[in-house]
C-alpha positions in Angstrom: 159.8 68.3 159.0 156.9 66.2 160.1 159.0 63.0 160.1 161.8 64.4 162.2 159.4 65.9 164.8 157.5 62.6 164.8 160.7 60.6 165.4 161.7 62.9 168.3 158.2 62.6 169.8 158.3 58.8 169.4 161.7 58.5 171.1 160.5 60.8 173.9 157.2 58.9 174.3 159.1 55.6 174.5 161.4 56.9 177.3 158.6 58.6 179.2 156.3 55.7 178.7 158.6 53.3 180.5 159.0 55.7 183.4 155.2 56.3 183.6 154.5 52.5 183.5 157.0 52.0 186.3 155.4 54.7 188.4 151.9 53.5 187.8 152.7 49.9 188.5 154.7 50.9 191.6 151.7 52.9 192.8 149.4 50.0 192.3 151.8 47.7 194.2 152.0 50.1 197.1 148.2 50.5 197.2 147.7 46.8 197.3 150.2 46.4 200.1 148.5 49.2 202.1 145.1 47.6 201.5 146.4 44.2 202.6 148.0 45.6 205.8 144.8 47.4 206.7 146.0 51.0 206.1 143.4 51.6 203.5 139.7 51.1 204.0 137.1 51.1 201.2 133.6 52.5 201.8 131.8 50.2 199.4 128.4 51.9 200.1 129.8 55.2 198.9 131.3 53.6 195.9 128.0 52.0 195.0 126.2 55.3 195.4 128.7 57.1 193.2 128.4 54.4 190.5 124.6 54.7 190.5 124.8 58.5 190.3 127.2 58.2 187.3 124.9 55.7 185.6 122.0 58.2 185.9 124.1 61.0 184.5 125.2 58.9 181.6 121.6 58.1 180.5 120.9 61.8 180.1 124.2 62.6 178.3 123.8 60.3 175.3 122.6 63.1 173.0 125.3 65.0 171.3 125.1 68.8 171.1 125.0 70.2 167.5 128.1 72.3 168.1 130.1 69.1 168.7 129.1 67.8 165.3 130.2 71.0 163.5 133.5 71.0 165.4 134.2 67.4 164.4 133.3 68.2 160.8 135.7 71.2 160.8 138.5 69.0 162.3 138.0 66.3 159.6 138.1 68.9 156.8 141.3 70.4 158.3 142.9 67.0 158.4 141.9 66.3 154.8 143.4 69.6 153.6 146.7 69.1 155.5 147.3 65.4 155.2 151.0 65.6 154.3 152.5 66.8 157.5 150.4 64.6 159.9 151.3 61.5 157.8 155.0 62.3 158.0 154.6 62.9 161.7 152.9 59.5 162.2 155.6 57.8 160.2 158.4 59.4 162.2 156.6 58.7 165.4 156.4 55.0 164.6 160.0 55.0 163.7 160.9 56.7 166.9 159.0 54.1 168.9 160.8 51.3 167.1 164.3 52.8 167.7 
């Protein structure tokens, strides 16, 4: 069961991945052309202000909340108890990517 669903997900991921890569690269190309032609202007002062604000926020967010630790421990325990299905899924997913 896990292997079949993993294979289906892998094949789907492979097909959608190509389409997503094409869309993202095309978007970057169009953005570069628009920037080069002068259609897009970047407010570098605003970018710098936002980056500095994000740096300040990150300094205060380094401490993890205790509920995050318990949630991660519960997730690890769940994975340990149900290792058969995820391992089959991962194997099928890798086969789906390869096909």
